A tleap script that builds the chain and sets N, CA, C and O, in Angstrom:
source leaprc.protein.ff14SB
mol = sequence {
  NMET ASN LYS SER LYS ALA ILE ASP THR ALA
  LEU ALA ASN ILE ASP SER GLY PHE VAL LYS
  ALA LEU ALA GLU PRO ALA ARG LEU GLU ILE
  ILE LYS LEU LEU ILE LEU HIE GLY ALA SER
  ASP VAL LYS SER LEU ALA GLU HIE MET PRO
  GLN ASP ARG SER VAL ILE SER ARG HIE LEU
  THR MET MET LYS GLN ALA GLY ILE VAL SER
  ALA HIE LYS GLU GLY ARG HIE VAL VAL TYR
  SER ILE ASP GLY SER ALA THR LEU GLU LYS
  SER GLU ARG LEU VAL ASN THR ILE ARG LEU
  CYS LEU SER PHE GLY CYS CCYS
}
set mol.1.N position { 0.916 -1.086 -0.030 }
set mol.1.CA position { -0.139 -0.070 -0.020 }
set mol.1.C position { 0.864 1.230 0.094 }
set mol.1.O position { 1.809 1.296 0.881 }
set mol.2.N position { 0.495 2.204 -0.797 }
set mol.2.CA position { 1.188 3.551 -1.107 }
set mol.2.C position { 0.912 4.255 0.178 }
set mol.2.O position { 0.048 3.954 1.001 }
set mol.3.N position { 1.906 5.394 0.241 }
set mol.3.CA position { 1.696 6.402 1.298 }
set mol.3.C position { 0.428 6.780 1.293 }
set mol.3.O position { -0.278 6.444 2.244 }
set mol.4.N position { -0.136 7.584 0.182 }
set mol.4.CA position { -1.429 8.448 -0.170 }
set mol.4.C position { -2.578 7.202 0.334 }
set mol.4.O position { -3.372 7.507 1.225 }
set mol.5.N position { -2.618 6.071 -0.154 }
set mol.5.CA position { -3.351 5.173 0.298 }
set mol.5.C position { -3.372 4.785 1.659 }
set mol.5.O position { -4.474 4.560 2.160 }
set mol.6.N position { -2.435 4.674 2.290 }
set mol.6.CA position { -2.401 4.553 3.828 }
set mol.6.C position { -3.107 5.811 4.631 }
set mol.6.O position { -3.862 5.644 5.590 }
set mol.7.N position { -2.820 6.824 4.204 }
set mol.7.CA position { -3.388 7.951 4.947 }
set mol.7.C position { -4.868 7.912 4.473 }
set mol.7.O position { -5.720 7.995 5.358 }
set mol.8.N position { -5.187 7.821 3.454 }
set mol.8.CA position { -6.786 7.748 3.203 }
set mol.8.C position { -7.510 6.674 4.010 }
set mol.8.O position { -8.475 6.965 4.716 }
set mol.9.N position { -6.957 5.211 3.884 }
set mol.9.CA position { -7.291 4.416 5.133 }
set mol.9.C position { -7.366 5.029 6.282 }
set mol.9.O position { -8.437 5.014 6.888 }
set mol.10.N position { -6.435 5.578 6.721 }
set mol.10.CA position { -6.257 5.921 8.414 }
set mol.10.C position { -7.319 7.115 8.673 }
set mol.10.O position { -8.123 7.123 9.605 }
set mol.11.N position { -7.177 8.194 7.616 }
set mol.11.CA position { -8.355 9.210 7.719 }
set mol.11.C position { -9.478 9.014 7.799 }
set mol.11.O position { -10.227 9.698 8.496 }
set mol.12.N position { -9.899 7.867 6.984 }
set mol.12.CA position { -11.667 7.147 6.866 }
set mol.12.C position { -11.839 6.467 8.104 }
set mol.12.O position { -13.042 6.337 8.327 }
set mol.13.N position { -11.095 5.959 9.041 }
set mol.13.CA position { -11.262 5.365 10.190 }
set mol.13.C position { -11.978 6.632 11.254 }
set mol.13.O position { -12.644 6.240 12.212 }
set mol.14.N position { -11.835 7.849 11.069 }
set mol.14.CA position { -12.131 8.896 11.711 }
set mol.14.C position { -13.427 9.294 12.003 }
set mol.14.O position { -14.025 9.965 11.162 }
set mol.15.N position { -14.088 8.933 13.282 }
set mol.15.CA position { -15.423 8.775 13.239 }
set mol.15.C position { -15.923 10.607 13.343 }
set mol.15.O position { -15.968 11.382 14.299 }
set mol.16.N position { -16.156 10.726 12.256 }
set mol.16.CA position { -16.545 12.232 12.108 }
set mol.16.C position { -17.836 13.117 12.809 }
set mol.16.O position { -18.036 14.329 12.893 }
set mol.17.N position { -18.836 11.581 13.405 }
set mol.17.CA position { -19.630 12.005 14.340 }
set mol.17.C position { -19.324 12.432 15.673 }
set mol.17.O position { -20.006 13.262 16.273 }
set mol.18.N position { -18.262 11.849 16.163 }
set mol.18.CA position { -17.514 11.746 17.393 }
set mol.18.C position { -17.363 13.458 17.536 }
set mol.18.O position { -17.872 14.260 18.319 }
set mol.19.N position { -16.305 13.624 16.262 }
set mol.19.CA position { -15.446 14.841 16.348 }
set mol.19.C position { -16.534 15.996 16.260 }
set mol.19.O position { -16.306 17.049 16.855 }
set mol.20.N position { -17.626 15.845 15.589 }
set mol.20.CA position { -18.655 16.999 15.437 }
set mol.20.C position { -19.153 17.292 16.551 }
set mol.20.O position { -19.336 18.435 16.969 }
set mol.21.N position { -19.436 16.147 17.176 }
set mol.21.CA position { -20.262 16.534 18.911 }
set mol.21.C position { -19.433 17.230 19.681 }
set mol.21.O position { -19.856 18.163 20.364 }
set mol.22.N position { -18.017 16.832 19.670 }
set mol.22.CA position { -16.783 17.548 20.503 }
set mol.22.C position { -16.826 19.089 20.269 }
set mol.22.O position { -16.646 19.969 21.111 }
set mol.23.N position { -17.139 19.241 18.766 }
set mol.23.CA position { -16.750 20.633 18.102 }
set mol.23.C position { -17.533 21.818 18.417 }
set mol.23.O position { -17.269 22.900 17.894 }
set mol.24.N position { -18.669 21.634 19.406 }
set mol.24.CA position { -20.022 22.363 19.862 }
set mol.24.C position { -19.500 22.808 21.355 }
set mol.24.O position { -19.412 21.942 22.226 }
set mol.25.N position { -19.192 24.027 21.606 }
set mol.25.CA position { -19.009 24.223 22.871 }
set mol.25.C position { -20.306 24.062 23.979 }
set mol.25.O position { -20.095 23.956 25.187 }
set mol.26.N position { -21.342 24.060 23.529 }
set mol.26.CA position { -22.899 23.547 24.497 }
set mol.26.C position { -22.654 22.407 24.666 }
set mol.26.O position { -22.868 21.998 25.807 }
set mol.27.N position { -22.161 21.498 23.735 }
set mol.27.CA position { -22.076 20.073 24.027 }
set mol.27.C position { -21.029 19.689 24.867 }
set mol.27.O position { -21.241 18.663 25.513 }
set mol.28.N position { -19.833 20.307 25.044 }
set mol.28.CA position { -18.720 20.477 25.750 }
set mol.28.C position { -19.399 20.728 26.989 }
set mol.28.O position { -19.235 20.038 27.995 }
set mol.29.N position { -19.989 21.492 26.928 }
set mol.29.CA position { -20.854 22.308 28.497 }
set mol.29.C position { -21.642 21.026 29.466 }
set mol.29.O position { -21.667 20.694 30.652 }
set mol.30.N position { -22.261 20.549 28.132 }
set mol.30.CA position { -23.246 19.498 28.717 }
set mol.30.C position { -22.095 18.234 29.123 }
set mol.30.O position { -22.510 17.433 29.960 }
set mol.31.N position { -21.080 18.068 28.737 }
set mol.31.CA position { -20.141 17.002 29.202 }
set mol.31.C position { -19.642 17.366 30.542 }
set mol.31.O position { -19.506 16.511 31.418 }
set mol.32.N position { -19.341 18.716 30.740 }
set mol.32.CA position { -18.641 19.373 32.086 }
set mol.32.C position { -19.737 18.832 33.094 }
set mol.32.O position { -19.436 18.134 34.063 }
set mol.33.N position { -21.190 19.259 32.749 }
set mol.33.CA position { -22.043 19.071 33.593 }
set mol.33.C position { -21.939 17.892 33.973 }
set mol.33.O position { -21.454 17.655 35.079 }
set mol.34.N position { -22.414 16.793 33.063 }
set mol.34.CA position { -22.570 15.269 33.418 }
set mol.34.C position { -21.351 14.948 34.001 }
set mol.34.O position { -21.504 13.961 34.721 }
set mol.35.N position { -19.989 15.431 34.003 }
set mol.35.CA position { -19.007 15.018 34.844 }
set mol.35.C position { -19.332 15.443 36.468 }
set mol.35.O position { -19.325 14.719 37.463 }
set mol.36.N position { -19.627 16.940 36.340 }
set mol.36.CA position { -19.637 17.535 37.761 }
set mol.36.C position { -20.952 17.065 38.670 }
set mol.36.O position { -20.957 16.910 39.892 }
set mol.37.N position { -22.045 16.884 37.768 }
set mol.37.CA position { -23.340 16.469 38.694 }
set mol.37.C position { -23.697 14.877 38.522 }
set mol.37.O position { -24.442 14.312 39.322 }
set mol.38.N position { -23.106 14.215 37.420 }
set mol.38.CA position { -23.511 12.935 37.492 }
set mol.38.C position { -24.713 12.784 36.401 }
set mol.38.O position { -24.992 13.801 35.766 }
set mol.39.N position { -25.285 11.851 36.194 }
set mol.39.CA position { -26.657 11.462 35.309 }
set mol.39.C position { -27.598 12.502 35.701 }
set mol.39.O position { -27.936 12.768 36.855 }
set mol.40.N position { -28.019 13.110 34.533 }
set mol.40.CA position { -29.181 14.057 34.486 }
set mol.40.C position { -29.976 13.884 33.585 }
set mol.40.O position { -29.705 13.063 32.709 }
set mol.41.N position { -31.533 14.828 33.541 }
set mol.41.CA position { -32.118 14.575 32.745 }
set mol.41.C position { -32.068 15.991 32.152 }
set mol.41.O position { -31.465 16.881 32.751 }
set mol.42.N position { -32.800 16.255 30.783 }
set mol.42.CA position { -32.883 17.442 30.131 }
set mol.42.C position { -33.100 18.727 31.278 }
set mol.42.O position { -32.387 19.719 31.427 }
set mol.43.N position { -33.991 18.446 31.813 }
set mol.43.CA position { -34.687 19.461 32.753 }
set mol.43.C position { -33.577 20.104 33.656 }
set mol.43.O position { -33.326 21.309 33.688 }
set mol.44.N position { -32.933 19.102 34.401 }
set mol.44.CA position { -31.701 19.420 35.359 }
set mol.44.C position { -30.687 20.083 34.323 }
set mol.44.O position { -30.233 21.149 34.738 }
set mol.45.N position { -30.284 19.734 33.213 }
set mol.45.CA position { -29.238 20.329 32.756 }
set mol.45.C position { -29.679 21.553 32.517 }
set mol.45.O position { -29.021 22.405 33.115 }
set mol.46.N position { -30.730 22.052 31.729 }
set mol.46.CA position { -31.210 23.360 31.614 }
set mol.46.C position { -31.237 24.404 32.389 }
set mol.46.O position { -31.406 25.599 32.147 }
set mol.47.N position { -30.977 23.589 33.729 }
set mol.47.CA position { -31.061 24.582 34.904 }
set mol.47.C position { -29.885 25.426 34.707 }
set mol.47.O position { -29.952 26.644 34.868 }
set mol.48.N position { -28.843 24.845 34.373 }
set mol.48.CA position { -27.600 25.445 34.459 }
set mol.48.C position { -26.637 25.670 32.993 }
set mol.48.O position { -25.427 25.583 32.787 }
set mol.49.N position { -27.642 25.949 32.239 }
set mol.49.CA position { -27.471 26.436 30.919 }
set mol.49.C position { -28.331 27.473 30.193 }
set mol.49.O position { -29.540 27.468 30.424 }
set mol.50.N position { -27.860 28.285 29.410 }
set mol.50.CA position { -28.672 29.493 28.690 }
set mol.50.C position { -29.473 28.586 27.474 }
set mol.50.O position { -30.267 29.321 26.888 }
set mol.51.N position { -29.476 27.544 27.075 }
set mol.51.CA position { -30.304 27.237 25.967 }
set mol.51.C position { -31.611 26.556 26.406 }
set mol.51.O position { -31.918 26.134 27.521 }
set mol.52.N position { -32.346 26.552 25.186 }
set mol.52.CA position { -33.917 25.983 25.709 }
set mol.52.C position { -33.868 24.470 25.656 }
set mol.52.O position { -33.179 23.852 24.844 }
set mol.53.N position { -34.672 23.890 26.611 }
set mol.53.CA position { -34.589 22.320 26.731 }
set mol.53.C position { -34.638 21.742 25.372 }
set mol.53.O position { -34.010 20.712 25.129 }
set mol.54.N position { -35.349 22.342 24.465 }
set mol.54.CA position { -35.093 21.236 23.119 }
set mol.54.C position { -34.030 21.645 22.356 }
set mol.54.O position { -33.738 21.031 21.330 }
set mol.55.N position { -33.408 22.616 22.730 }
set mol.55.CA position { -31.740 22.941 22.084 }
set mol.55.C position { -31.127 21.793 22.817 }
set mol.55.O position { -30.756 20.857 22.109 }
set mol.56.N position { -30.939 21.686 24.209 }
set mol.56.CA position { -30.383 20.671 25.025 }
set mol.56.C position { -30.196 19.209 24.359 }
set mol.56.O position { -29.252 18.492 24.027 }
set mol.57.N position { -31.821 19.147 24.339 }
set mol.57.CA position { -32.286 17.742 23.852 }
set mol.57.C position { -31.877 17.300 22.614 }
set mol.57.O position { -31.768 16.085 22.450 }
set mol.58.N position { -31.564 18.265 21.467 }
set mol.58.CA position { -30.877 17.972 20.397 }
set mol.58.C position { -29.577 17.714 20.460 }
set mol.58.O position { -29.132 16.756 19.828 }
set mol.59.N position { -28.827 18.441 21.154 }
set mol.59.CA position { -27.426 18.250 21.452 }
set mol.59.C position { -27.345 16.816 22.120 }
set mol.59.O position { -26.529 16.012 21.671 }
set mol.60.N position { -28.094 16.502 23.083 }
set mol.60.CA position { -27.955 15.102 23.671 }
set mol.60.C position { -28.163 14.115 22.429 }
set mol.60.O position { -27.216 13.475 21.971 }
set mol.61.N position { -29.312 14.039 21.969 }
set mol.61.CA position { -29.393 13.080 21.052 }
set mol.61.C position { -28.341 13.082 19.676 }
set mol.61.O position { -28.287 12.141 18.885 }
set mol.62.N position { -27.586 14.243 19.576 }
set mol.62.CA position { -26.524 13.899 18.712 }
set mol.62.C position { -25.249 13.098 19.335 }
set mol.62.O position { -24.598 12.228 18.756 }
set mol.63.N position { -25.039 13.617 20.703 }
set mol.63.CA position { -23.976 13.094 21.702 }
set mol.63.C position { -24.210 11.834 21.925 }
set mol.63.O position { -23.260 11.066 22.078 }
set mol.64.N position { -25.677 11.335 21.990 }
set mol.64.CA position { -26.016 9.936 22.172 }
set mol.64.C position { -25.512 8.772 20.862 }
set mol.64.O position { -25.028 7.643 20.946 }
set mol.65.N position { -25.932 9.766 19.475 }
set mol.65.CA position { -25.649 9.213 18.191 }
set mol.65.C position { -23.942 8.748 18.034 }
set mol.65.O position { -23.449 7.748 17.511 }
set mol.66.N position { -23.348 9.835 18.671 }
set mol.66.CA position { -21.897 9.669 18.679 }
set mol.66.C position { -21.204 8.740 19.621 }
set mol.66.O position { -19.991 8.529 19.656 }
set mol.67.N position { -22.127 8.212 20.379 }
set mol.67.CA position { -21.373 7.471 21.422 }
set mol.67.C position { -20.832 8.084 22.746 }
set mol.67.O position { -20.232 7.478 23.634 }
set mol.68.N position { -21.216 9.637 22.700 }
set mol.68.CA position { -20.584 10.166 23.927 }
set mol.68.C position { -21.293 9.973 25.194 }
set mol.68.O position { -20.565 9.898 26.184 }
set mol.69.N position { -22.618 9.871 25.387 }
set mol.69.CA position { -23.513 9.713 26.301 }
set mol.69.C position { -24.356 8.378 25.942 }
set mol.69.O position { -24.416 7.781 24.867 }
set mol.70.N position { -24.937 8.118 27.075 }
set mol.70.CA position { -25.938 7.105 27.009 }
set mol.70.C position { -27.121 7.613 27.700 }
set mol.70.O position { -27.181 8.746 28.179 }
set mol.71.N position { -28.184 6.635 27.747 }
set mol.71.CA position { -29.625 7.161 28.163 }
set mol.71.C position { -30.274 5.951 28.528 }
set mol.71.O position { -30.226 4.873 27.936 }
set mol.72.N position { -31.024 6.312 29.800 }
set mol.72.CA position { -32.141 5.360 30.316 }
set mol.72.C position { -33.358 5.933 30.475 }
set mol.72.O position { -33.356 7.142 30.704 }
set mol.73.N position { -34.470 5.328 30.408 }
set mol.73.CA position { -35.903 6.084 31.272 }
set mol.73.C position { -35.821 5.712 32.471 }
set mol.73.O position { -35.459 4.622 32.915 }
set mol.74.N position { -36.263 6.906 33.160 }
set mol.74.CA position { -36.716 6.637 34.674 }
set mol.74.C position { -37.861 7.239 34.695 }
set mol.74.O position { -37.747 8.465 34.718 }
set mol.75.N position { -39.145 6.761 34.696 }
set mol.75.CA position { -40.306 7.049 34.754 }
set mol.75.C position { -40.877 7.754 33.328 }
set mol.75.O position { -41.156 7.008 32.390 }
set mol.76.N position { -41.025 9.058 33.210 }
set mol.76.CA position { -41.243 9.788 32.265 }
set mol.76.C position { -40.064 10.524 31.883 }
set mol.76.O position { -40.119 11.325 30.950 }
set mol.77.N position { -38.956 10.309 32.557 }
set mol.77.CA position { -37.891 11.429 31.927 }
set mol.77.C position { -36.829 10.560 31.284 }
set mol.77.O position { -36.788 9.350 31.509 }
set mol.78.N position { -36.003 11.150 30.513 }
set mol.78.CA position { -34.693 10.234 30.119 }
set mol.78.C position { -33.751 10.815 30.853 }
set mol.78.O position { -33.820 11.972 31.268 }
set mol.79.N position { -32.600 9.844 31.091 }
set mol.79.CA position { -31.516 10.607 31.888 }
set mol.79.C position { -30.637 9.877 31.230 }
set mol.79.O position { -30.779 8.711 30.864 }
set mol.80.N position { -29.289 10.905 31.011 }
set mol.80.CA position { -28.413 10.901 30.325 }
set mol.80.C position { -27.087 10.744 31.264 }
set mol.80.O position { -26.972 11.332 32.339 }
set mol.81.N position { -26.235 9.990 30.787 }
set mol.81.CA position { -24.615 10.124 31.316 }
set mol.81.C position { -23.536 9.703 30.769 }
set mol.81.O position { -23.671 8.794 29.950 }
set mol.82.N position { -22.303 10.165 31.012 }
set mol.82.CA position { -21.089 9.878 29.962 }
set mol.82.C position { -21.200 8.391 29.965 }
set mol.82.O position { -21.557 7.668 30.895 }
set mol.83.N position { -20.783 8.024 28.606 }
set mol.83.CA position { -20.359 6.533 28.259 }
set mol.83.C position { -19.189 6.586 28.391 }
set mol.83.O position { -18.672 6.808 27.295 }
set mol.84.N position { -18.268 6.471 29.398 }
set mol.84.CA position { -16.706 6.947 29.609 }
set mol.84.C position { -16.091 5.719 28.483 }
set mol.84.O position { -15.345 6.099 27.580 }
set mol.85.N position { -16.389 4.511 28.581 }
set mol.85.CA position { -15.510 3.695 27.976 }
set mol.85.C position { -15.671 4.062 26.338 }
set mol.85.O position { -14.636 4.162 25.679 }
set mol.86.N position { -16.769 4.229 25.793 }
set mol.86.CA position { -16.947 4.654 24.479 }
set mol.86.C position { -16.058 5.727 24.078 }
set mol.86.O position { -15.099 5.585 23.319 }
set mol.87.N position { -16.455 6.890 24.670 }
set mol.87.CA position { -15.869 8.189 24.596 }
set mol.87.C position { -14.379 7.961 24.642 }
set mol.87.O position { -13.731 8.732 23.935 }
set mol.88.N position { -13.731 7.099 25.300 }
set mol.88.CA position { -12.455 6.904 25.895 }
set mol.88.C position { -11.816 6.219 24.366 }
set mol.88.O position { -11.054 6.721 23.541 }
set mol.89.N position { -12.390 5.065 24.400 }
set mol.89.CA position { -12.297 4.323 22.888 }
set mol.89.C position { -12.143 5.143 21.851 }
set mol.89.O position { -11.120 5.028 21.176 }
set mol.90.N position { -13.012 6.019 21.555 }
set mol.90.CA position { -13.128 6.750 20.327 }
set mol.90.C position { -12.101 7.822 20.178 }
set mol.90.O position { -11.676 8.189 19.083 }
set mol.91.N position { -11.711 8.322 21.360 }
set mol.91.CA position { -10.651 9.525 21.530 }
set mol.91.C position { -9.276 8.699 21.423 }
set mol.91.O position { -8.215 9.254 21.138 }
set mol.92.N position { -9.376 7.502 21.644 }
set mol.92.CA position { -7.930 6.760 21.525 }
set mol.92.C position { -7.628 6.623 20.161 }
set mol.92.O position { -6.658 7.054 19.537 }
set mol.93.N position { -9.007 5.678 19.619 }
set mol.93.CA position { -8.650 5.762 17.913 }
set mol.93.C position { -8.450 6.908 17.207 }
set mol.93.O position { -7.761 6.803 16.192 }
set mol.94.N position { -8.906 8.029 17.512 }
set mol.94.CA position { -8.680 9.242 17.020 }
set mol.94.C position { -7.081 9.942 17.151 }
set mol.94.O position { -6.474 10.509 16.242 }
set mol.95.N position { -6.667 9.745 18.390 }
set mol.95.CA position { -5.304 9.772 18.664 }
set mol.95.C position { -4.247 9.070 18.094 }
set mol.95.O position { -3.170 9.551 17.741 }
set mol.96.N position { -4.632 7.817 18.013 }
set mol.96.CA position { -3.894 7.014 17.240 }
set mol.96.C position { -3.767 7.134 15.511 }
set mol.96.O position { -2.790 6.833 14.825 }
set mol.97.N position { -4.874 7.587 15.135 }
set mol.97.CA position { -5.114 7.905 13.736 }
set mol.97.C position { -4.199 8.946 13.457 }
set mol.97.O position { -3.488 8.905 12.454 }
set mol.98.N position { -4.161 9.982 14.364 }
set mol.98.CA position { -3.284 11.401 13.959 }
set mol.98.C position { -1.761 10.703 14.167 }
set mol.98.O position { -0.800 10.919 13.429 }
set mol.99.N position { -1.766 10.111 14.953 }
set mol.99.CA position { -0.026 9.453 15.305 }
set mol.99.C position { 0.478 8.650 13.984 }
set mol.99.O position { 1.657 8.708 13.635 }
set mol.100.N position { -0.423 7.954 13.327 }
set mol.100.CA position { -0.278 7.159 12.347 }
set mol.100.C position { -0.007 8.322 11.012 }
set mol.100.O position { 0.970 8.270 10.265 }
set mol.101.N position { -1.098 9.339 10.928 }
set mol.101.CA position { -0.525 10.086 9.867 }
set mol.101.C position { 0.600 10.813 10.170 }
set mol.101.O position { 1.225 11.212 9.188 }
set mol.102.N position { 1.092 11.136 11.393 }
set mol.102.CA position { 2.205 11.913 11.571 }
set mol.102.C position { 3.419 11.087 11.214 }
set mol.102.O position { 4.441 11.652 10.824 }
set mol.103.N position { 3.352 9.757 11.332 }
set mol.103.CA position { 4.412 8.942 11.308 }
set mol.103.C position { 4.806 8.812 9.884 }
set mol.103.O position { 5.811 8.176 9.567 }
set mol.104.N position { 3.900 9.504 8.860 }
set mol.104.CA position { 4.532 9.239 7.471 }
set mol.104.C position { 5.239 10.857 7.385 }
set mol.104.O position { 5.501 11.218 6.238 }
set mol.105.N position { 5.435 11.456 8.063 }
set mol.105.CA position { 6.349 12.636 8.153 }
set mol.105.C position { 5.946 14.070 7.669 }
set mol.105.O position { 6.740 14.916 7.256 }
set mol.106.N position { 4.614 14.211 7.783 }
set mol.106.CA position { 3.979 15.635 7.384 }
set mol.106.C position { 4.591 16.821 8.234 }
set mol.106.O position { 4.710 17.973 7.817 }
set mol.107.N position { 4.970 16.358 9.519 }
set mol.107.CA position { 5.170 17.668 10.340 }
set mol.107.C position { 6.410 17.283 11.164 }
set mol.107.O position { 6.894 18.084 11.963 }
savepdb mol mol.pdb
quit
């Protein structure tokens, strides 16, 4: 496999949904709140954020799809928490991809 093909293969393994989910300051704030306060529902998160509940809910949906948070129902409420193992695995995969690309001598 030539260098260009190897780089293409490495970059294709990047989880763009995961990276996109981490690229929004509001989603980073949600991560911070979940780490600080533990599992929370949208109403609890909204008490600490300027966004409407509907916006926070959309952020959480995207974060769930990206594997950053998990959710479970408690009565009528959906409670979200950080999916630490999945987030760590995806972060490590991203770092390893960057390391591989750097090994080709770009920088």
